[in-house]
N, C-alpha and C positions, 0 to 999 in steps of 0.2 A: 604945132609940132607936139608929138608925144614924147616924153622922156621917160625911159626906164632906168631905175637905179638896179645895177647888177652888182651883187656881192657874193664873193667866193668864200667859203667856209675853210679854206686851206691856206696856210702861209708858205707852202713850198714854192720855190721858184718855178719849177715845171710842172706845177699842178695840173692835174686832169681838169678839175673843177674850174680853175682859173682859165684854162684853155678853152673849156666848154663856152664860158662867158665871152672870151675874144672871138670865138667862132659865130656866136650869136650876134655880137655888134656888127659884124660884117654881113649879117644876114637881115638886118632890121628893115622892115618893109618902109616905102617912100613915106615921108612925113613923121618918122620915128627914129630916136636914137637910143642908144643904151650907154649910159655914163657908169664908169666904174668906181665903186666904193672899196676901202679896204679895211679889214680888221686889224692890220698890221698895227703895232703900237697901243693896241687897247688894253690896259691893265686887268688884272683880276678885279672883279666888282667887289667894292667894299663900301657899304653905305656911311661908315664912319670917315673914310676918306673922301667921299663925296661932300659929305657935310662939311669937312674942314677946308676942302681944297677947291670945290667945285667940280665942274664937268672936266675931265681930260680932253685936250685938244683933238685927239684921234676921234672921240665919241661925239663931241660937239661937231666935227667936220661930217660925219656919217649922219648925225640928226638932220644937219642944214641940208644935205644931200636928198635925204628922204623926204623932207618938208617941200622941196622944189620938185620932186618926181611925181609923175602920174601914175607910176606902178612900181612894183619892187619884184626882182627875179633874183631868187636864192640859189646858188649853186652849191650844193651840199655834199661833201664827202660822207661815208658810212664809217664810223668807228665803233667796234664792237656791237654792231647791230643798232646803232642809234645815232644821235646828233653829235658831232664833235664838241667837245667842252668848249674849245675856245671860240667857235661860232656861236653857241647858245650865249656865252658870256657876252659877247660883244652886242648880241640882240637885248640881253637884258640890261646892259649899260644904256643903250639908246632908249629903252622903255622905261627907264628910272626917271622919278619926279615928272616933270612936265613932258619929257620925251615920249610918254606913251600916247600923247595926243597925236603924235606925228604918223602913227599906225592905223588910228581911226579911219575906217572906210577906204584904206589904200588896197587896190586890187594888188593881189601877190600870187606869184606861181613859184614852183620849186622843181629845180632839175637837178641832176647829179651824175656823177661818174665814179666808177670804182673798179679795181682791178677784179673784184669777185664777180662770179658769173650773173648774179641777179642785180647787179648795179647797187642802186641806193634805196631800194624800195622800203626797207626799214626805217632809215633815217627820214625819207621823205613822209612817211607815215606818222612819224613821231613829232614832225614839225606842225602838223594840222592843229592839235590842240593849243599849241603856244600860239599860232597865228589867231586862232578864234579866240583866245584869251585877249590877245592885244586889239581886237576889234577890227582886224583887216577883212577885207573881201577876197577870200581865197577863190582861186580860178581852178575849178576841178575837171575842167573839159579835157585837159591834156595830160599826158604823164610822160616824161622822159628819164628813162633810166639807163644809163650807158654801162653795161657790164663789160667785163674784159677789157678794161680800158687800155691796158698796155699794148694792145694788139691795135687799138683805134687812134691813137696818138703817138706823135714821134718823140724823139728824145728831148725836145725843148718843151714839150706841152701842147703842140699844135695838133689840131683835129685833122686827122688824114683820111678817116674812113668816109667813103662816099654815101654810104646808106644812113650812118649817123648824121652826116651834115643835112641830108634830105629830111630826115625826121627832126632835126633841130630846127631848120627853116620853117617846116610846118607848124610846129610848136610855137615858136616867136610870132608867126604871122597870126595864129589864133589868139594868142595872148594880148597882142597889140590890138587886134579887132575887138576884142571883149571890153578893152578899156574904153 
């Protein structure tokens, strides 16, 4: 069984990016599952706090999930043409101390949805140097950027657009096959 850890970079209840991961979970090929990780509850990184208090529970949970997963799927929003701070902060926490080892050699793919026309192209591009630094094995074969997301998701954050669902299914199948 291939297990993919999916992490959304949004904290919104009806997040397009969380909805994208939910849709992906329902499209996993036979023999593969998508497990959800959450950045909710991850505090701002502070090395002094880490030294004094250890790893916060929300970070420890994400690290454990990452270690157990065969691959990592990041679903990133794009804020001001870049990576959302809350998402980058969670990855920085996960990679602190011994946590960086969990990323080494891990296959990783990036997807994203945005209300803007070009989707999350700049945020996705900004993730690659971070993921290379962590020693991951980025999957460059597919790109999935969902633009004009308000038209493609319903008010609860569920993906309703048939073309996007088709592209997502193809993306997920390719990523799982690459692992």
